[in-house]
C-alpha positions, -999 to 999 in steps of 0.1 A, spaced: -957 486 151 -922 490 173 -895 475 149 -877 464 184 -904 446 195 -910 425 160 -872 420 160 -873 406 201 -906 384 186 -887 370 156 -856 362 173 -876 345 203 -898 321 178 -866 314 157 -858 277 159 -822 268 168 -802 242 153 -789 210 168 -758 225 169 -770 257 188 -792 236 213 -760 215 223 -739 245 227 -766 263 242 -766 300 240 -730 317 245 -728 341 272 -710 369 267 -701 405 286 -678 434 279 -661 451 307 -646 484 303 -656 520 296 -659 519 258 -693 510 249 -689 512 212 -667 481 216 -680 447 206 -670 411 217 -647 392 197 -660 375 167 -665 335 174 -666 307 149 -674 271 162 -666 241 140 -674 207 144 -650 180 132 -651 141 136 -628 138 166 -629 178 181 -649 211 181 -629 239 175 -636 276 185 -618 303 168 -619 338 184 -608 369 167 -588 389 187 -562 409 171 -536 432 190 -533 409 221 -506 386 231 -510 348 243 -506 355 279 -533 381 276 -558 354 277 -573 334 301 -593 302 296 -609 284 322 -634 255 326 -658 253 354 -679 219 350 -695 224 316 -688 260 311 -659 272 290 -646 306 295 -624 327 274 -613 361 287 -589 388 282 -581 419 303 -556 441 290 -551 475 310 -551 510 293 -514 525 295 -509 562 296 -485 568 265 -484 604 271 -455 620 282 -418 618 275 -426 652 252 -457 631 237 -490 645 235 -519 632 213 -538 652 188 -558 619 180 -558 587 203 -581 558 188 -558 530 203 -582 514 229 -577 484 251 -606 468 270 -617 438 283 -639 409 274 -654 377 284 -673 348 265 -685 316 280 -695 285 262 -718 255 278 -701 225 264 -719 194 253 -714 162 264 -683 141 256 -657 165 256 -624 155 272 -618 185 292 -582 170 305 -572 173 267 -584 208 259 -556 229 239 -553 265 230 -528 285 204 -528 320 193 -511 331 162 -520 358 137 -549 375 158 -568 343 162 -570 324 193 -579 284 186 -591 263 212 -596 227 202 -620 202 223 -612 168 217 -643 145 216 -642 112 239 -642 87 215 -656 63 243 -686 83 248 -694 88 211 -692 50 206 -715 44 235 -740 66 220 -743 50 193 -765 20 194 -774 -6 168 -809 -18 173 -818 -56 164 -849 -56 140 -870 -90 153 
């Protein structure tokens, strides 16, 4: 049996957690010529009052990021152009520095206060705080009277 088919079947049959179903599947794509590069790793944590997205992107600066919301889709992207470092008497015998672009998108669950989303970038990690709407949360919790 073809191993790839087995993996595809296993992934298709895998039950996603409630958390995954709220966030649906994240959509990501890599833009650029470097096919060996990968998307930045992401952690998504849930706290009582917020969700926190942490995206590992060392070597960038905060102005390299764009964070946008369109309806319930949060998109984090970066585009860093390749700069020619040769010239001025410099010629590379080996060059491994590479800059590429990426885009990661996430479907937001209900109850996020999109007008209060904040981001910060420190030590190679972009953090995006998604505060929960406490009024929406309290409406969701409903006490049922037993007769």
